[in-house]
N, C-alpha and C positions, 0 to 999 in steps of 0.2 A: 250084544255088544256092539258099539259102533265102530266101525275100522276107521282110523285116521291114519294116513300115509304121510301128510305133511301139514304143518301148522304155521299159521302165518299171523303175526302181531301187528295190528294197526296203531300207529303213533297218535293220531287224531282221535280225540275223545268223542264218544258216542252218548248220545241222550239215552239214559237208561229206561226211559218209557218207550223206547223204539220196539216195535213188535217185529215178527218174522219178515214181513214184506220191507219194512223200512231197513231192517238190519241187512238183507239180501241187497237192497238199491244200494247201500253204502258199500258193500263187499264188491259189486260190480264196479262201482265208482272208483274205489280205491286199488283194487287188484285187476280189473278188467274183467274177470268172470268168475263164478263160483264153480271150481272143478270138483267132480267127485272124489270122495274120501279125503277132502282137504278140511281143515278147521281153520276158522277166521276169527280171532280174539280182540275184543275192544274193550276199553275201560273207560269210566266216567271221568271229569276233569279232575275229581279227588282222588281217583285211583283206588276207591274202597270198594268199587263193585266192578264186576267185569260180566260180558256176555261172549259167549262161543256160538258161533253159527257153524253148523257142520252140514255138507251135502253128502248123503250117504249113496248117491247114485240112483235114488228113485225119489226122494223127497229131501225136505230142509229140516234140520233140527236146531232148536234155538235153547240154549241153557243159560242160566244166570247165576253167579255166586256173589256172595256179599260178605265181606270181613267185618266182624263187630269191633275190632281193634286193628290199628295199624293200616297199612296200605299195600297194594300189590307194587312190585317193582315193575315201574314202567319207564320206557324212554321218553325223553322230553318230546312235545308235540312239534311237528315240522321235520324231525328227523326221518330218515328212510324207515319203511316198513321192514320188517325181520322175519325171517324163517326160522323157526325154533326146532331143535331136535326134540325126540321124544322125552328125553330125561328132563330137558329145559321146561317143556309144556307141563310135565308132572309137577315139577317143583313150583312153576308159576301158579298153577291152580291152587296148590296148597299154600300160597303166600310166601315162600321161600325164595331166596335170592337166586334166581335162575340164571341170570346172566354170569355167574361163576362157574358154570358147568359147560364143557365141551362135549364132543362125542364120547360116549362110553361112560359118561359121568365124571371124567376128570376135571378136577378143580383148576382153572387156569387163571384167575384173578383173587387177590386175597382182599 
């Protein structure tokens, strides 16, 4: 299992054809560096696909997910990048409304 201590959501869309090196270059451009045990999430313009880059302390992992229906809940491009809690990350990857969850899974927005 890959350890993730922090998850960061980039609001600028990423071309889903991007490979590991391109995604890593985007992480460094947007976040300044790729820190060990941090996950960096990117979506395409339509927000129906997402890529997650994780630095595990030794190497880089790049995973992709595509929704067959609907979209991932994603902030508008140009807004600030966000740090996600673990529950929010889990909900986002499932395609659920992650922004409603706060620490401990408490619902804060209806």
